[in-house]
C-alpha positions in Angstrom: -19.4 -20.6 14.0 -22.6 -20.1 15.9 -22.7 -16.8 17.8 -19.6 -15.5 16.1 -20.0 -11.9 15.1 -17.0 -10.8 13.1 -16.3 -7.2 12.3 -14.7 -6.0 9.1 -11.7 -4.3 10.7 -11.0 -7.2 13.0 -10.6 -9.5 10.0 -7.6 -8.1 8.2 -7.0 -11.2 6.0 -10.5 -11.0 4.5 -10.4 -7.2 4.4 -7.2 -7.4 2.4 -8.6 -9.8 -0.1 -11.9 -7.9 -0.5 -10.4 -4.5 -0.9 -7.1 -5.4 -2.7 -6.4 -3.4 -5.9 -3.6 -2.2 -8.1 -2.5 1.2 -6.6 0.2 2.0 -9.1 -1.8 4.8 -10.7 -2.6 6.3 -7.4 1.0 6.1 -6.3 2.1 7.9 -9.5 -0.5 10.5 -8.9 0.7 11.1 -5.3 4.3 11.3 -6.5 3.3 13.9 -9.2 1.6 16.0 -6.5 4.7 15.8 -4.3 6.8 17.1 -7.1 4.4 19.8 -8.2 3.3 21.2 -4.9 6.3 20.7 -2.6 9.3 23.0 -2.8 11.5 20.2 -1.3 12.0 16.5 -1.9 9.4 14.3 -0.2 11.0 11.3 1.5 8.9 10.5 4.5 5.2 9.8 4.3 2.5 9.3 7.0 -0.7 7.4 6.3 -3.6 7.6 8.7 -6.1 4.7 8.6 -3.6 2.5 6.8 -5.8 -0.6 7.1 -4.1 -3.8 5.9 -1.1 -1.8 4.5 -1.5 -1.7 0.8 0.3 1.7 0.5 2.8 0.7 3.2 4.0 -2.1 0.9 3.8 0.0 -2.3 5.5 3.3 -1.5 8.9 1.8 -0.4 9.2 0.3 -3.9 9.4 3.9 -5.1 12.1 4.8 -2.6 9.9 6.4 0.1 9.8 5.7 3.8 6.3 5.4 5.2 4.6 5.1 8.6 1.0 4.1 8.8 -1.4 4.0 11.7 -4.8 2.4 12.3 -7.2 2.2 15.2 -7.5 -1.6 14.7 -4.7 -3.6 16.4 -5.6 -6.6 14.1 -5.0 -4.5 11.0 -1.7 -3.1 12.4 -0.4 -6.6 13.3 -1.4 -7.9 9.8 0.2 -5.0 8.0 3.5 -5.3 10.0 3.6 -9.1 9.2 3.2 -8.3 5.5 6.0 -5.7 5.8 8.3 -8.3 7.4 7.5 -10.9 4.7 8.4 -8.3 2.1 11.7 -7.4 3.8 10.6 -3.7 4.1 11.1 -3.2 7.9 13.6 -0.4 7.3 11.2 1.4 5.0 7.7 0.9 6.4 5.9 0.2 9.6 2.4 0.4 11.1 1.4 1.5 14.6 -1.9 1.6 16.5 -3.4 5.0 16.8 -6.6 7.0 16.7 -6.6 9.6 13.9 -8.6 12.0 16.1 -5.7 12.7 18.4 -2.5 10.7 17.6 0.8 12.6 17.6 4.3 11.7 16.6 7.7 12.8 17.8 9.0 13.1 14.3 8.0 15.1 11.2 6.8 13.9 7.9 7.1 15.5 4.5 3.7 14.4 3.2 0.6 12.3 4.1 -2.2 10.6 2.4 -5.6 9.2 3.4 -7.6 7.1 1.0 -11.2 6.0 0.2 -13.0 8.4 2.5 -11.5 6.9 5.7 -11.6 10.3 7.2 -15.4 10.0 7.2 -15.2 7.7 10.2 -14.6 10.9 12.2 -18.2 11.8 12.4 -18.1 15.2 14.2 -16.5 18.5 13.2 -14.6 18.6 16.5 -12.9 15.3 15.8 -12.1 16.3 12.2 -10.7 19.6 13.4 -8.6 17.8 16.0 -7.3 15.4 13.3 -6.3 18.3 11.0 -4.5 20.0 13.8 -2.6 16.8 14.7 -1.7 16.3 11.1 -0.5 19.9 10.8 1.9 19.2 13.8 3.1 16.0 12.2 4.0 17.6 8.9 6.8 20.0 8.0 5.8 23.5 6.9 4.8 23.3 3.3 4.2 19.6 3.6 1.3 18.0 1.7 -1.8 16.1 3.0 -3.7 14.5 0.1 -7.3 13.6 1.3 -9.6 11.4 -0.8 -13.3 11.7 -0.1 -16.7 12.3 -1.6 -18.9 15.3 -0.9 -22.7 15.2 -0.6 -24.6 15.5 -3.8 -26.4 18.8 -4.4 -29.8 17.2 -3.8 -29.0 14.7 -1.0 -32.6 13.6 -0.4 -32.9 12.5 -4.0 -29.4 11.1 -4.2 -29.2 7.6 -5.8 -28.1 5.1 -3.3 -26.5 2.3 -5.4 -25.5 -1.1 -4.2 -21.8 -1.8 -4.9 -21.4 -5.5 -5.1 -18.2 -7.4 -6.0 -16.4 -10.7 -5.7 -12.8 -11.2 -4.8 -10.8 -14.5 -4.8 -7.4 -15.3 -3.6 -5.6 -18.5 -2.3 -8.8 -20.6 -2.0 -10.8 -17.7 -0.4 -13.8 -16.3 -2.2 -15.5 -13.2 -0.8 -18.8 -11.7 -2.0 -19.3 -8.2 -0.6 -22.1 -5.6 -0.9 -21.5 -1.9 0.2 -24.9 -0.1 0.2 -25.5 3.5 1.3 -29.1 3.4 2.6 -29.7 6.5 4.7 -28.6 10.1 4.8 -29.1 12.2 8.0 -28.8 15.7 6.7 -29.3 17.2 10.2 -26.4 15.4 11.8 -24.5 15.2 8.5 -24.1 11.5 8.5 -24.2 8.7 5.9 -25.2 5.2 6.9 -23.9 2.3 4.9 -24.8 -1.4 5.1 -22.0 -3.9 4.6 -22.7 -7.5 3.8 -20.0 -10.1 3.3 -20.0 -13.8 2.6 -16.7 -15.6 3.0 -15.8 -19.0 1.7 -12.4 -20.0 3.0 -11.2 -23.5 1.9 -14.5 -25.1 3.0 -15.3 -22.8 5.9 -18.2 -20.5 5.2 -19.6 -17.6 7.2 -21.5 -14.3 6.6 -21.7 -11.1 8.5 -23.6 -7.8 8.1 -22.9 -4.5 9.9 -23.5 -0.8 9.6 -20.9 1.8 9.0 -21.7 5.4 9.8 -19.6 8.1 8.1 -19.5 11.8 8.0 -21.6 13.4 5.2 -19.2 15.9 3.7 -20.2 19.4 2.5 -17.4 21.3 0.8 -18.0 24.5 2.9 -17.6 22.5 6.1 -14.5 20.7 4.7 -12.9 24.0 3.6 -13.5 25.6 7.0 -12.1 22.7 9.0 -9.1 22.4 6.7 -8.3 26.1 7.2 -8.9 26.1 11.0 -6.8 22.9 11.2 -3.7 24.6 9.7 -4.0 23.7 6.0 -5.1 25.4 2.8 -6.6 23.6 -0.2 -4.0 23.9 -3.0 -5.7 21.8 -5.7 -8.5 19.3 -6.3 -8.5 16.3 -8.6 -11.0 13.8 -9.9 -10.7 10.0 -9.7 -9.2 10.2 -13.3 -6.6 12.6 -11.9 -7.9 15.6 -13.8 -7.7 19.0 -12.1 -10.9 20.6 -10.8 -10.9 24.4 -10.8 -10.9 25.7 -7.2 -13.8 28.0 -7.9 -16.0 25.1 -9.1 -19.1 24.0 -7.2 -17.8 21.0 -5.3 -20.6 18.4 -4.8 -21.0 14.7 -5.0 -21.9 14.9 -8.6 -18.2 15.1 -9.3 -17.6 11.7 -7.6 -14.8 11.0 -5.1 -12.1 13.7 -5.2 -8.5 14.1 -4.1 -8.0 17.3 -2.1 -4.4 18.4 -2.0 -3.8 20.3 1.2 -0.7 22.3 2.1 0.5 22.7 5.7 0.6 26.5 6.4 3.6 28.3 7.7 3.4 28.7 11.4 3.8 32.2 12.8 
């Protein structure tokens, strides 16, 4: 393994094990939002940054069709293989695409993006381009539910905790640490160090890499959402409790779900 420098998103098998979780509560939350905030029945869902396909496998079990896309060809191939194994080819698929500019020739009723994946678009221009593309992809009145964390009120003094966990499956053991270590308030970026140790049936390797994500401020997010063709209809906590829209939205609230509605085109 000498000289091998693996990257997280090129290793879908290990990514899938490390980040696997029960998404049933999230699915039920999304469905409740579809029913509450859409004036029509949601049937077709789009998922940017779909990764290894956890939601692509889950939504069809509730009767929804879903298309996901990801910039990593390895992730897309892995997700489609899992879809084939589950016999869900008629309900789900993954394609390669960049969320800054991908467009589709079909319309979707709703879209979701999980765990701050939108933060990989580091500039306002790319985020705005993404929202405009998503607005074109969705029907009028369609929902886009975005999960992300805003900056804490005092970013310089923000606690930067290590998040370490162990995941095991099929003879594979993964130890991972996700550590935010630097905040660039001028460029509005958050730098995270990822360390992963993989033991796969006798094979052992480690890798470490930096992930740089957008440091979100609510005023910026709100402006980009509006300019991109959406309006913020509701905000929810990780416990799926509503947050008043006139609240001060900062990182102290934790990761939040922003329910966006695609505005009527004139």
